[in-house]
C-alpha positions in Angstrom: 5.0 -5.6 22.3 2.9 -3.5 20.5 3.6 0.4 21.2 0.4 1.8 19.5 -2.0 0.0 21.6 -5.1 2.0 21.5 -7.9 3.0 24.3 -11.0 0.1 23.9 -14.2 0.0 25.4 -14.3 -3.3 27.0 -17.7 -3.2 28.5 -19.1 -2.4 24.9 -18.1 -5.4 23.6 -19.1 -7.5 26.8 -22.5 -5.5 26.0 -22.0 -7.3 22.5 -21.3 -10.2 23.5 -24.4 -10.5 26.1 -26.9 -9.5 23.5 -25.5 -12.1 20.5 -26.1 -14.7 23.7 -29.6 -13.6 24.2 -30.9 -13.2 21.2 -29.4 -16.5 19.9 -31.1 -18.2 22.8 -34.2 -16.7 22.1 -33.8 -17.6 18.1 -33.0 -21.3 19.6 -36.0 -21.2 21.9 -38.8 -20.3 19.6 -37.2 -21.5 16.6 -36.8 -18.2 15.0 -34.1 -18.7 12.1 -34.9 -14.8 11.1 -33.3 -13.6 14.7 -30.6 -15.6 14.3 -29.9 -13.8 10.6 -30.7 -10.3 12.4 -27.5 -11.4 14.7 -25.4 -11.9 11.7 -26.6 -8.9 9.8 -25.5 -6.3 13.0 -22.5 -8.4 13.5 -21.4 -8.0 9.8 -22.4 -4.3 10.0 -20.2 -3.9 13.2 -17.8 -5.0 11.6 -17.9 -3.2 8.6 -18.2 0.4 10.7 -15.5 -1.4 12.8 -17.3 -1.3 16.2 -19.2 -4.1 18.3 -22.7 -4.1 16.1 -24.9 -3.3 19.1 -23.0 -0.4 19.7 -25.4 1.6 19.2 -27.3 0.6 22.1 -24.6 0.6 24.4 -23.3 4.1 23.3 -26.9 5.7 23.2 -29.0 4.4 25.8 -26.9 2.0 28.2 -24.0 4.2 28.9 -25.3 7.6 29.1 -28.3 6.4 31.7 -25.2 4.8 33.5 -27.0 1.3 33.1 -23.7 0.6 32.3 -20.1 2.4 32.7 -17.3 2.2 30.3 -14.2 -0.1 30.8 -11.5 1.2 29.0 -8.2 -1.0 28.7 -5.2 -0.5 26.4 -5.8 -2.9 23.7 -5.8 -3.7 19.8 -9.2 -3.5 18.3 -8.0 -5.2 15.4 -8.1 -8.8 16.8 -12.0 -8.0 18.3 -13.5 -6.8 14.7 -11.1 -10.2 13.1 -12.9 -12.0 15.7 -16.6 -10.2 15.3 -16.3 -10.9 11.4 -15.4 -14.6 11.4 -18.3 -15.2 13.9 -20.3 -13.2 11.8 -19.7 -15.5 8.7 -19.8 -18.0 11.0 -23.6 -17.1 11.9 -24.3 -16.3 8.1 -23.5 -19.6 7.6 -25.7 -20.9 10.3 -28.5 -18.5 9.4 -28.6 -19.9 5.6 -28.7 -23.3 7.0 -31.8 -22.8 9.2 -33.4 -21.1 5.6 -33.0 -24.2 3.7 -33.6 -26.8 6.2 -30.4 -27.9 7.8 -31.6 -27.3 11.2 -28.6 -29.8 12.8 -26.1 -27.6 11.3 -27.6 -24.1 11.2 -28.3 -24.5 15.1 -24.9 -26.1 15.6 -23.0 -23.0 13.8 -25.4 -20.5 16.3 -24.5 -22.3 19.1 -20.8 -22.2 18.1 -20.8 -18.5 18.2 -22.9 -18.2 21.0 -20.5 -20.6 23.0 -17.3 -18.7 22.4 -19.4 -15.2 22.8 -20.3 -16.6 26.1 -16.5 -17.6 26.4 -15.4 -14.3 26.2 -18.2 -12.6 28.2 -17.6 -14.7 31.3 -14.1 -16.1 31.1 -12.4 -13.3 29.2 -11.0 -15.1 26.3 -11.9 -14.3 23.0 -10.8 -17.4 20.6 -11.1 -14.5 17.7 -8.5 -12.6 19.0 -6.3 -15.3 19.9 -6.8 -16.6 16.4 -5.7 -13.4 15.0 -2.5 -13.1 17.1 -1.7 -16.8 16.1 -2.3 -15.4 12.5 0.4 -12.1 13.2 2.8 -14.7 14.9 3.2 -16.4 12.0 3.1 -13.0 9.7 0.1 -13.7 7.8 -0.8 -10.8 5.5 -3.6 -8.3 6.8 -2.5 -9.6 10.7 0.5 -7.5 12.3 -0.4 -6.6 15.8 0.6 -8.5 18.6 -1.3 -9.4 22.5 -0.4 -6.5 24.7 2.6 -7.4 26.9 1.8 -9.6 29.4 -1.1 -10.5 28.2 -1.8 -14.1 27.1 -3.1 -13.6 23.6 -6.6 -14.2 23.3 -7.1 -13.1 27.2 -8.5 -9.3 27.9 -5.6 -7.4 28.8 -5.3 -5.7 32.3 -3.6 -2.4 31.7 -6.3 0.5 32.0 -5.8 3.3 30.2 -5.6 6.8 31.9 -8.7 9.1 31.7 
């Protein structure tokens, strides 16, 4: 077990997933590759600042207005950042494909990210987190954290942090 678990606000992650899903669906419906590119950019920026990409919306609007309440769990933030970063790469590739006229490939990649975000939001399974933990298991460089005790790698942990 990794004794260095941190307090991670899973509501911020859920808001991020919901907005990725919503904006990607709107991008598809309105055939707006630029909107898919915006989602990719937000995911890239979130990865760089080590927060969910749409964190400012959650932190400064949804949380203070009590529309969304924090769900603080003991977890590792690194797998979530890895998942968002990998998703940002896939979204960027999808956006580039769309701008280059390869719409089937582009929308396929956008829908892949959308589907995985939905899996995380609605089921609590983060595929990117699972990949992170599998890479840690084989001692891949840069992947050192293990899933919280009693948690299937990729599933949302159960342990709530003390307030």
